[in-house]
C-alpha positions in Angstrom: 13.4 -2.2 9.4 16.5 -4.2 9.9 19.4 -3.4 7.5 22.0 -6.1 7.0 23.6 -5.4 3.6 22.8 -4.0 0.2 21.5 -5.9 -2.7 22.9 -3.6 -5.3 26.6 -3.1 -5.7 26.2 0.3 -7.4 26.3 3.5 -5.4 22.8 4.7 -4.5 20.5 6.0 -1.9 18.6 4.0 0.7 14.9 4.7 0.3 12.8 4.1 3.3 9.8 6.3 2.6 7.7 7.7 -0.2 10.6 9.7 -1.7 11.0 6.5 -3.8 7.8 7.3 -5.6 7.4 9.7 -8.5 6.6 13.3 -7.8 3.1 12.8 -9.3 2.4 9.8 -7.0 3.7 11.8 -4.0 1.4 14.8 -4.9 -1.6 12.5 -5.3 -0.9 11.0 -1.8 -0.4 14.5 -0.3 -3.7 15.7 -1.7 -5.4 12.6 -0.5 -4.1 13.2 3.0 -5.1 16.8 2.9 -8.6 15.8 1.6 -8.9 13.3 4.5 -7.9 15.9 7.1 -10.4 18.5 5.8 -13.2 16.0 5.6 -12.4 14.9 9.1 -12.4 18.4 10.4 -15.7 19.1 8.7 -17.2 15.9 10.3 -15.8 16.8 13.8 -17.4 20.2 13.9 -20.6 19.4 11.9 -22.6 19.7 15.1 -22.0 23.4 15.2 -24.9 25.2 13.4 -24.2 28.1 11.1 -25.1 31.6 12.0 -27.5 32.7 9.3 -28.0 36.2 8.0 -30.5 37.6 5.6 -31.2 41.0 4.0 -34.3 41.8 2.0 -35.5 44.9 0.2 -39.0 45.4 -1.3 -40.8 48.3 -3.0 -44.6 48.5 -3.1 -46.5 50.8 -5.4 -50.3 51.2 -5.2 -53.0 53.0 -7.2 -52.9 56.0 -4.9 -49.3 56.6 -5.8 -48.3 55.8 -2.2 -44.9 54.2 -2.7 -43.3 52.2 0.2 -39.9 50.7 0.4 -39.0 48.2 3.1 -35.6 46.9 4.1 -35.1 44.1 6.6 -32.0 42.5 8.1 -31.9 39.5 10.4 -29.3 37.3 12.0 -30.3 33.9 13.6 -28.8 30.9 15.3 -30.3 27.6 16.3 -27.5 25.7 18.1 -27.9 22.3 19.9 -26.0 22.5 23.1 -27.0 19.1 24.5 -27.9 15.9 22.6 -27.8 13.3 25.3 -24.1 12.6 24.6 -24.6 12.8 20.8 -22.2 15.8 20.4 -19.4 14.0 22.3 -20.1 10.7 20.4 -20.1 12.5 17.0 -16.7 14.2 17.8 -15.2 10.8 18.9 -16.6 9.2 15.7 -14.9 12.0 13.7 -11.6 11.3 15.4 -11.9 7.6 14.9 -12.7 8.2 11.2 -9.7 10.4 10.9 -7.4 7.7 12.3 -9.0 5.2 10.0 -8.5 7.3 6.9 -4.8 8.0 7.9 -4.2 4.3 8.2 -5.9 3.7 4.8 -3.7 6.3 3.2 -0.6 4.9 4.8 -1.4 1.4 3.6 -1.9 2.8 0.1 1.4 4.6 0.3 3.3 1.5 1.5 1.7 -0.6 -1.1 3.0 1.7 -3.8 6.5 1.7 -2.2 6.3 -2.1 -2.1 5.5 -2.1 -5.8 8.6 0.0 -6.5 10.8 -2.2 -4.4 9.3 -5.3 -5.8 10.1 -4.2 -9.3 13.6 -3.3 -8.3 14.1 -6.8 -6.7 12.6 -8.6 -9.7 14.8 -6.6 -12.0 17.9 -7.6 -10.1 16.7 -11.2 -10.1 16.2 -11.1 -13.9 19.8 -9.8 -14.3 21.1 -12.7 -12.2 19.0 -15.1 -14.3 20.4 -13.7 -17.5 23.9 -14.3 -16.2 23.0 -17.8 -15.2 21.5 -18.5 -18.6 24.6 -17.2 -20.3 26.8 -19.6 -18.4 24.4 -22.4 -19.4 24.6 -21.3 -23.0 28.4 -21.3 -22.8 28.2 -24.9 -21.5 25.8 -25.8 -24.3 28.2 -24.4 -26.9 31.0 -26.5 -25.4 28.7 -29.5 -25.5 28.0 -28.8 -29.2 31.8 -28.7 -30.0 32.2 -32.0 -28.1 29.2 -33.7 -29.8 30.5 -32.4 -33.2 33.9 -34.0 -32.6 32.3 -37.2 -31.4 29.9 -37.2 -34.4 32.8 -36.8 -36.8 34.7 -39.6 -35.1 31.7 -41.8 -35.3 31.2 -42.1 -31.5 27.6 -40.5 -31.5 25.0 -40.2 -34.2 23.3 -37.0 -35.5 20.5 -37.2 -33.0 22.9 -36.4 -30.1 24.3 -33.4 -32.0 20.8 -32.3 -32.8 19.8 -32.5 -29.2 22.7 -30.4 -28.1 21.8 -27.7 -30.7 18.2 -27.7 -29.5 19.3 -27.3 -25.9 21.4 -24.3 -26.9 18.5 -22.8 -28.9 16.1 -23.2 -26.0 18.6 -21.4 -23.7 19.0 -18.6 -26.1 15.3 -18.1 -26.3 15.1 -18.1 -22.5 17.8 -15.3 -22.5 15.7 -13.3 -25.0 12.7 -13.7 -22.8 14.6 -12.5 -19.8 15.8 -9.5 -21.7 12.2 -8.6 -22.6 11.1 -9.2 -19.0 13.8 -6.9 -17.8 12.6 -4.1 -20.1 9.1 -4.6 -18.9 10.3 -4.2 -15.3 12.1 -1.0 -16.2 9.0 0.5 -17.9 6.7 -0.5 -15.0 9.2 1.0 -12.5 9.4 4.3 -14.5 5.6 4.6 -14.4 5.6 5.0 -10.6 9.1 6.2 -9.7 11.4 9.0 -10.8 14.5 7.2 -9.4 17.1 5.4 -11.6 16.4 1.7 -11.3 20.1 0.7 -11.9 21.3 3.0 -9.1 19.0 1.9 -6.3 20.3 0.4 -3.1 17.6 -1.5 -1.3 17.5 -2.7 2.3 17.6 -6.3 3.1 14.8 -7.6 5.4 15.0 -10.3 8.0 12.3 -12.4 9.5 10.3 -10.9 12.3 8.4 -12.8 15.0 4.6 -13.2 14.7 3.7 -11.0 17.7 5.7 -8.1 16.3 4.1 -8.5 12.9 0.5 -8.6 14.2 1.2 -5.6 16.5 2.4 -3.6 13.4 0.0 -4.9 10.8 -1.7 -2.1 9.0 -4.6 -4.3 8.0 -5.2 -5.2 11.6 -4.9 -1.6 12.7 -7.1 -0.4 10.0 -9.9 -2.9 10.9 -9.5 -2.0 14.6 -10.0 1.6 13.6 -13.1 0.6 11.6 -14.4 -1.2 14.7 -13.7 1.8 16.9 -15.5 4.1 14.4 -18.5 1.8 14.3 -18.8 1.8 18.1 -18.9 5.6 18.3 -21.4 5.8 15.4 -23.7 3.3 17.2 -23.7 5.5 20.3 -24.3 8.6 18.3 -27.2 7.0 16.6 -28.8 6.1 19.9 -28.6 9.8 21.0 -30.7 10.9 18.0 -33.7 9.3 19.7 -33.1 11.1 23.0 -33.8 14.6 24.2 -31.9 17.5 22.5 -31.5 21.0 24.1 -31.0 23.9 21.6 -30.2 27.5 22.1 -32.2 29.9 19.8 -31.2 33.5 19.2 -32.1 36.1 16.5 -31.7 39.7 15.7 -34.3 41.5 13.5 -34.1 45.0 12.0 -36.7 46.4 9.6 -37.1 49.9 8.2 -39.8 51.3 6.0 -39.3 54.3 3.7 -42.6 56.0 2.9 -42.1 59.4 4.4 -42.5 58.3 8.0 -39.2 56.3 8.1 -40.6 53.6 10.3 -38.2 51.4 12.1 -38.7 48.0 13.8 -35.8 46.4 15.7 -35.8 43.5 18.2 -33.9 40.5 19.5 -35.2 37.1 20.5 -33.5 34.2 22.4 -34.6 31.1 24.1 -34.2 27.4 24.8 -35.8 24.5 23.0 -36.1 21.0 24.2 -37.1 18.3 21.6 -37.0 14.6 21.0 -38.7 12.2 18.6 -41.9 10.9 20.2 -42.5 8.2 17.6 -40.3 6.8 14.8 -41.5 3.6 13.1 -37.9 2.7 12.3 -36.4 3.5 15.7 -35.9 -0.2 16.8 -34.7 -1.2 13.3 -32.2 1.7 13.2 -30.7 0.9 16.6 -30.5 -2.8 15.8 -28.9 -2.1 12.4 -26.1 -0.1 14.1 -25.6 -2.8 16.7 -25.3 -5.4 14.0 -22.8 -3.3 12.0 -20.7 -2.9 15.1 -20.7 -6.6 15.8 -19.9 -7.2 12.1 -16.9 -4.9 12.4 -15.7 -6.7 15.5 -16.0 -10.1 13.8 -14.2 -8.8 10.8 -11.4 -7.6 13.1 -10.9 -11.1 14.4 -11.1 -12.5 10.9 -8.4 -10.1 9.7 -6.1 -11.1 12.6 -6.6 -14.7 11.7 -5.9 -13.9 8.0 -2.8 -11.9 8.8 -1.6 -14.8 11.0 -1.8 -17.1 8.0 0.0 -14.6 5.9 2.9 -14.5 8.4 3.0 -18.3 8.5 3.0 -18.6 4.7 5.9 -16.1 4.4 7.8 -17.7 7.3 7.5 -21.1 5.5 8.5 -19.7 2.2 11.6 -17.9 3.6 12.7 -21.1 5.4 12.2 -23.1 2.2 14.2 -20.6 0.1 17.0 -20.4 2.7 17.3 -24.2 2.6 17.6 -24.1 -1.2 20.1 -21.3 -0.9 22.2 -23.4 1.5 22.1 -26.3 -0.9 23.3 -24.1 -3.8 26.1 -22.8 -1.6 27.1 -26.3 -0.7 27.1 -27.2 -4.4 29.2 -24.1 -5.1 31.8 -25.3 -2.6 31.7 -28.9 -4.1 32.1 -27.6 -7.6 35.1 -25.6 -6.4 36.7 -28.8 -5.2 35.9 -30.5 -8.5 37.2 -27.6 -10.5 40.5 -27.6 -8.6 40.9 -31.4 -9.3 40.0 -30.9 -12.9 42.6 -28.2 -13.3 45.3 -30.5 -11.9 44.2 -33.3 -14.2 44.2 -30.9 -17.2 47.7 -29.9 -16.4 48.6 -33.6 -16.4 46.8 -34.1 -19.8 44.0 -36.3 -18.4 41.3 -33.6 -18.8 40.6 -31.1 -21.5 40.1 -27.3 -21.2 36.5 -28.0 -22.0 36.1 -30.0 -18.8 37.6 -27.2 -16.8 35.4 -24.6 -18.4 32.3 -26.6 -18.0 32.9 -27.1 -14.3 33.7 -23.4 -13.9 30.5 -22.4 -15.7 28.4 -24.8 -13.6 30.0 -23.5 -10.4 29.0 -20.0 -11.3 25.4 -21.0 -11.9 25.4 -22.5 -8.3 26.5 -19.1 -6.9 23.9 -17.3 -9.0 21.2 -19.8 -7.8 22.1 -18.9 -4.2 21.7 -15.2 -5.0 18.4 -15.7 -6.8 17.0 -17.7 -3.8 18.1 -14.8 -1.5 16.2 -12.3 -3.7 13.1 -14.6 -3.7 13.2 -14.6 0.1 13.5 -10.8 0.0 10.4 -10.6 -2.2 8.5 -12.8 0.2 9.6 -10.7 3.2 8.7 -7.5 1.3 5.1 -8.6 1.2 5.3 -8.9 5.0 7.1 -5.6 5.7 4.8 -3.6 3.3 1.9 -4.5 5.7 3.7 -3.3 8.8 3.3 0.3 9.9 6.4 2.4 9.2 8.6 -0.4 8.1 9.2 0.7 4.5 
C-alpha cells in the first residue's frame, strides 16, 4: 500500500488490517479461520485409521443353575501403509485445500475492510457535496435577491423570479437528501465497525501496474489454489483403483467366571493386500476427476482475463476522474483571477458585493469538485486494492 496523504483532517489512526472491523466481525473471522485449520488438519490425517478398543461382559444362566460370566477385551488396528501414492496425494490435497481456505477467508476479510473504507470515503464525499450544495444555495439566494430587485424595477417578469425560487428549493431538497444519505452511511458503518467514522484517517491509494495487480490478485490466487487442489484430488482418486497394503494387528483377552476361571489371551498381526478387481464406474470416475481438473484450469485462465478487465476498467476510470479533477483545479484558478478582478471593480463601484460573493461561492464549488473527483478515484482504486493480497 502506498501512502501519500490523509483524506481526513481530523486526528485518527491509520487502519491497514481487520482492526478496522467490529469486535464481532473479528471474532467471526477468527472462528472461521480456526474452523478451517481444524478441518484441514482432520483432512490431512484422515488416512490414519483409529485404534479401536472394545470390552464386553455377559452372564449366562441355564436350567442346571450353572451360571457363567464372561468378560472380553480387545484392541484392533487396520492401518493402510501403502495406497499406490494415495496417502501422499491425499496429504497434498489437504495442504492445497488449507491454502485455498486461507485465501477465501482473506478475501472475505479484505472485502469487509473494503466495505468499511468505502463507507468512510462515501461519507467524506457526502460531506463535500453538502458543502458544495450550500455554496450553490447561497448563490441561489443572491440570485433571488437580484431577480426580486429586477422584478420590482420592471426589468424581469414573475417567471424569472419564480424560476430562481424553484432552483433554490431544488438545491435545498438536494441538501436534505445528502443529509439523509450521510446518516445512512453512518448507520451502515456502525453495523460493521466499532471505530468512530468522523475520526478515521484513511490511506490514499495510487495506481499500480497491471503485472503487480495480477500477481497479487486474491481471486487469481484463490482459483490457482482451486486448480492445485483439483489436481491432487484427481491423483488421489486414481490411487483408489490401485493396490493397497494394510497392516492388521489385534489383541484379545477373554476370561470366564464359572468356578474354573478360564482365560484366553492372544495377539494377531498380519499384512493385507487389496485392490478393486471390477468397478462399473471406474472409467467414469476417473474421467470425471480429469474433467473437473481441466475445468478448474480453464476457470483459472478466465479469472485472469476477468481480473485484467477489472484492472483496465479501474485504470480508465481513474484517468478520467483525474482529468476532471485537473479541469476543476484549472477552473478554480480561473475563478480566482475573476474574483480578484471583481473585487477591484467593486471597489471602483462598477461591480456589486453580490457579484463578488457569487464568484467566491462558485470558486469554492470548483475546489470541492476537485476533492470529490479525488475521492471518486480513491473509491475506484479501493476496489482494486481490496482484491490484492495484503494491501488493505
